[in-house]
N, C-alpha and C positions, 0 to 999 in steps of 0.2 A: 609417381607419389601424388594422389587427389591432395589439393592444397583449399581446407576450409576459410571461408569469410572471416571467422574467427581466429584463423593463425597469424593474419597479420596484427593481433593485438597480444599485449600482455595481461592484462585486466580485465575484467567483465562486472559490468557491474549492473544489477538488477531489479525490476520491479517485482511485489510480491503479488499483490491479487490479480488474478486472474493473466498470469505469468506463471506460477508454479504452486499457488494457493486457490483454490476454486471452493464453489458455494461460500462463496463473500459476500458481507450488505442486505443480507436479510431482512428488510427494510418495508416491505409490502405493506399492503392494506389487512390481509387476512393472517399476519405475523399474531403469535399469542403472546405480549409482552408478559401479559401479568402471570401466566404460565412460567414464564421463565423468572420475573421476579419473584413468585414464590416459591419456586423450586434453591432459591439462593438465600432464602427464611425473612423475604419481605411480606408483610401484612397488615400496614399503617393504611396503605393505600388500596382500592376497588382497582380491579382491571381496568375499570374503564378511565379512571383516573391516570395510571400506569401509564396506558394506551393514549392517550390523548397528551400528557407531558413528553412522550420520546415521540412522537409524531410533531408536536411544536419544535420542540429542540432537533429532529431531522431536518425539517423545512427550514427552521435558521441556519443552519449549518450547512446545509446545499447550496442556500444562497449567496452565503461567503464564500464557500467552495468554488462557487462560476465566477467569483466577481475578480478581476484581476488584482483589485487596489487591496483583497485581501491576502494575494500571493505571499507577500512578506511579512503578514501578522494574521497569523490562522491559530486560534487557541484551542487548546482540546476540548472533551466534552463536559469534562470537570466543569471548566471557567465559565462556559454556555449554561450549567445547568445551576450555578450560582447567583444569576443574573436572570433568567430566562422566568415569567410571571409564573406559570405552573408551577415550578419547582423552588423558586428563591425563597418562601416562605417555609421550605421543610426542612426539617432536621439534617446536621450532618449526615448523619448514619444512614438518612433516607437519601439523603442525595449521591452519598457513595454508590448505595445499593442502586439507585437509576444508570449510574456510569457502567457500572458492572453489568446491567442489564443490556445497554449497548452495547459493550466491550464483545458478550457473547453471541449476540447477533450481526455483530460487524467483522468478528474472524472467521476465517474458512479451514477447510483442510486439504492438506497435501496430500497427492497420489503418489504412492509408492513409485508409481514410474517415473515421476517428477524430481523424485527425492533421487532416486538414482542418476538422471541425468545431471543433476546438481553434482554429482559424485562424480562423474564423468569431464565434468568441464572443471571440478576443481584438481584432473589429471595434472591438464594442461595449461592452467588461468588460475593467478590470484581473483579472488571474487570479492565482490562485497555488494552491501543492498541500499537502497535510497528507495523509502517506500512512503507514498502518502496513506496515514491512518487517522482515526479520532480521536481513538480511545488510547491507553497506555498499552505500551508496548507488550507486556504482563504475558497475554495471554498466547499472542504472536509467537515468543519465543519460548513457550510450552509448547507448541507444536512444531514448531522448530528442531526441539529435544525429542519430540514422539517419535520423530522419522528419520532424527541421528545426522543433521543437517548443519546444526546450532555451530559446530567447530568450523564448518568449511567455508568460514568467512573472516575478511582480516578488519571487516568495520562495516557494522548493520547501523544504518540512518535511518531510525522513523522520524517522521513528521511532528508526531505529539510532543518529543521529547525537543523540539526545537524551533515551535511556535513560527512556522514557516511550512509552505508547501511546495513542489511541484507544480510550475515550471519555471520558479524560482530560482535563480542562478544559486544563490545562498547556499541552498541545501544541496546540490550538486557540488558545489565546491568542498562542505565541509566534510564527503568521502575522498574528494581527488589528494585534500590533502593528507589523506592517511595511506597514499602509495606513492614513493618516491620514482612517478615515471613520467613520462611526457605526456601529454594530453592526448598526444597522437596516437597513445599506443592503447587509449581504454576505448571503451565501446557499452554502450548502454542498451540493455532489452528492456522494452516493455510494452503494453497494450495500448495504451491511452496517446494520440496523436496529439491531444491539446497538453496534456501534461508532463508524460513520457518525453515523446521526440520533441516537441518544440522545445522542453525543456533542457534536453541534452544539446539542442543545438546553439542553444544559449550558453549553456555551460562551454562550448568549443569542444563537446565529444562527437562520436560517429555514432550510431546508435542502429538499433535491430526494431523493425516495428514487428510485434506478432498481433497478426490481423486473420480474426476468422469470420471475416464477413468482407467477402472479394467486395461487396457495393461500395465499401468507403474509398477505395482506392480512388477513386475519383475525387474524393473531399482532400488530398495530401496537397497543402500549400509548401508545407517545407518537411520535402522529401527525406527519407531514413536512409541510409545506406542500404540497406539488405530487408526485403520482409519474409517472413513465415508464417505458418499459421500454428506451430506448438513448438514450445519451449526446444524440443527435444530433436527438431529440425536442424537447432544452431549444431547438433552433437557431428551428424553428419554432412550438411551442406557447406 
């Protein structure tokens, strides 16, 4: 009988973006934030003002996101918008609209193929989520419900609810607390060496790296226990 790598574990913790949700973080220079803003009822700001504000916010948050000093104290989008020079003078309702625009560009979609893979994993393991997001979790949970996976997870930890981000061990600890099992029986699955794999190691967990770019293998310093190209590979290997 074939023994899979995950058969040695009781719990599978998962990242979300680029693990089973795709087309995320749409913050390129060509994004039409103004169209999204008007789609949800915004009319006070010009398209240029919306673009400049969201671009400034993205740059500010990304700088902190990559700063190890901010791993244990990373604030959600609304907190940044309230102090950002471009948005600080705006009415509260406008700040909330801008936060919604950012959330709509951050969240992606979950393919039916990957929802099916999660259902397969749920047949043999307890599941949990530990995911870095900048916005409110509302749209993420709505997407979970759309594809029928919301009830598969014993615990869902989104960083914006806890003001810290992976690789901080604290955010992993919040998920581990929900499972009455030894850490040796928990494996974390994610696509980022810096945030997912290093974070899992710091929390004392085994890890699976989803690597879609084989050139990155040479960059491994804290190696994962297992490497796959797609979450679906975990079901068979």
